[in-house]
C-alpha positions in Angstrom: 62.1 142.0 149.0 61.1 141.7 145.3 64.0 141.4 142.8 63.5 143.2 139.5 65.0 142.3 136.1 66.9 145.0 134.2 66.9 144.8 130.4 69.7 146.6 128.6 69.1 148.0 125.1 71.5 146.6 122.5 72.9 149.1 120.0 75.2 146.9 118.1 75.2 143.5 116.3 73.1 142.1 113.5 69.4 143.2 113.3 66.7 142.2 110.9 66.2 144.9 108.2 69.3 146.8 109.1 71.8 148.2 106.6 71.6 150.2 103.4 68.7 149.4 101.1 69.6 148.0 97.7 69.6 150.5 94.9 66.9 150.0 92.2 67.7 148.1 89.1 69.9 145.1 88.6 70.9 143.2 91.7 74.5 143.7 92.7 77.1 140.9 93.0 77.3 139.8 96.7 80.4 140.5 98.7 80.4 137.2 100.4 83.4 135.0 99.9 83.4 133.4 96.4 83.1 129.7 96.2 86.2 128.1 94.6 86.0 127.5 90.9 86.9 124.2 89.3 90.4 124.2 87.9 89.6 121.6 85.2 86.7 123.7 83.9 86.4 127.1 82.1 84.3 129.8 83.6 81.8 132.4 82.4 82.7 135.9 83.7 80.7 139.1 83.4 81.9 142.6 84.1 79.3 145.5 84.2 80.2 149.0 83.3 79.6 151.9 85.7 76.7 154.3 85.0 77.0 157.4 82.9 79.8 156.0 80.7 79.4 155.7 76.9 78.7 152.4 75.2 81.7 150.1 75.3 80.7 149.2 71.7 81.3 152.8 70.5 83.7 153.1 67.6 86.5 154.9 69.5 86.1 152.9 72.7 85.7 149.3 71.4 89.2 149.0 69.9 90.7 150.0 73.3 88.6 147.4 75.1 89.3 144.7 72.4 93.1 145.3 72.6 93.0 145.2 76.4 91.2 141.9 76.4 93.6 140.4 73.8 96.5 141.4 76.1 95.0 140.0 79.3 95.9 136.4 78.8 98.9 134.9 80.5 100.3 131.4 80.7 98.2 130.7 83.8 95.1 132.8 82.9 93.5 132.5 79.5 90.7 134.5 77.8 89.1 132.0 75.4 86.2 134.1 74.1 84.5 137.4 74.8 81.8 139.8 73.6 81.6 143.5 74.4 78.1 144.9 74.9 77.0 148.5 75.6 77.3 148.3 79.3 78.9 144.9 80.1 81.5 142.4 78.9 81.0 138.6 78.8 84.0 136.3 78.8 84.8 132.6 78.8 88.1 132.1 80.6 90.2 129.3 82.2 93.0 129.5 84.7 95.5 127.3 86.5 95.2 126.7 90.2 95.4 130.0 92.2 95.5 132.2 89.1 91.8 132.9 88.5 91.1 135.7 90.9 94.4 137.5 90.1 93.7 137.0 86.4 90.2 138.5 86.6 91.4 141.4 88.7 94.2 142.1 86.3 91.9 141.9 83.3 89.4 144.3 84.9 92.2 146.8 85.7 93.7 146.5 82.2 90.4 147.2 80.5 89.5 150.1 82.9 92.8 151.8 82.2 92.3 151.5 78.5 88.8 153.0 78.8 89.9 155.9 80.9 92.9 156.5 78.7 90.7 156.7 75.6 88.1 158.9 77.3 90.8 161.0 79.0 89.1 160.7 82.4 89.7 159.2 85.8 87.4 157.2 88.0 85.7 153.9 88.3 84.9 152.0 85.0 83.2 149.0 86.5 80.0 149.4 88.5 80.3 146.1 90.4 82.5 143.1 91.2 82.8 140.6 88.4 80.4 137.7 88.4 81.9 134.2 87.7 80.4 130.7 87.3 82.2 127.5 86.6 81.2 125.5 83.5 81.7 122.0 84.7 79.8 120.0 81.9 80.1 119.9 78.1 76.5 121.2 77.9 77.2 124.2 80.2 80.3 125.1 78.2 78.4 125.1 74.9 75.5 127.1 76.4 78.0 129.7 77.7 79.7 129.9 74.3 76.4 130.6 72.6 75.4 133.1 75.3 78.7 135.0 75.0 79.2 135.0 71.3 75.6 135.6 70.3 74.7 138.0 73.2 74.2 140.9 70.9 71.1 139.2 69.6 69.5 139.7 73.0 70.1 143.5 72.9 69.7 144.2 69.1 66.6 142.5 67.7 67.2 141.4 64.1 71.0 141.1 64.5 72.4 138.3 62.3 75.6 136.6 61.7 78.7 136.9 63.9 78.9 139.9 66.3 81.7 142.2 65.1 82.2 143.3 68.7 83.1 139.8 69.8 85.8 137.1 69.4 83.4 135.2 67.1 85.8 135.6 64.1 88.4 133.5 65.9 85.9 130.8 67.1 86.5 127.5 65.3 83.3 125.9 66.5 80.8 127.3 63.9 79.0 124.9 61.7 80.0 127.0 58.7 83.4 128.5 57.8 83.9 132.0 59.0 86.9 134.1 57.6 89.4 134.9 60.4 90.8 138.4 60.8 94.4 139.0 59.7 97.0 139.3 62.3 97.4 137.7 65.8 94.5 136.0 67.3 92.6 138.0 69.9 92.0 135.0 72.2 94.1 132.3 73.9 94.1 128.6 73.0 92.0 126.4 75.4 93.8 123.8 77.5 90.9 122.2 79.4 89.2 119.2 77.9 85.8 120.8 78.3 86.7 123.9 76.4 88.7 122.1 73.7 86.7 119.0 73.0 84.0 118.2 75.5 81.4 120.8 74.5 81.5 119.6 70.8 79.7 116.5 71.9 76.5 118.5 71.7 77.1 119.8 68.2 78.8 122.8 66.6 77.2 126.2 66.9 74.9 127.6 64.2 75.4 131.4 63.6 71.6 131.7 63.8 71.4 130.4 67.4 70.1 132.8 70.0 71.0 132.7 73.7 67.9 131.9 75.7 69.0 132.5 79.3 72.1 133.1 81.3 74.1 129.8 81.6 
């Protein structure tokens, strides 16, 4: 007698091409486990606003975002610098061991609540997970500082000087003297060597510098 082989159709498991197609536009942040960030180094963090919300730089909305960022620092998680663009926020932060993820999540929640309170609405404020990258060399830190503080020049051709929607007025690394705003500083003091001293090996920042690419 001849023996036949039966093949069973598989309905589960991983298949090539399966799953929801990505939406058009900017690529979303992956939901794979994040690699650990270096404790001795600051990080560049980006948060992107959800669609159909007004510009975060708008007159009524920006002060709420600014105050939320200023209040997000703790002893273990420190916001060193930031800039607020129309649909995203750039930050340079540093954190003690185990405090980075909680600090970023707490910051995102704090800013989202401030935005919703100002707009008298409910719902998501961020359109994606935050993106983070360790800055483990002096050059990388300097590039990130320029990218964050001068980011408005990418979006507003002809922009000059220090972005009023950034922490640039508290930045002490400009080549020229910049008057500081009155009152408490809107940023925390850096503790890592890279953020305090190391990046300066490559020179102070000129207010005319323009970010060329994401660090």
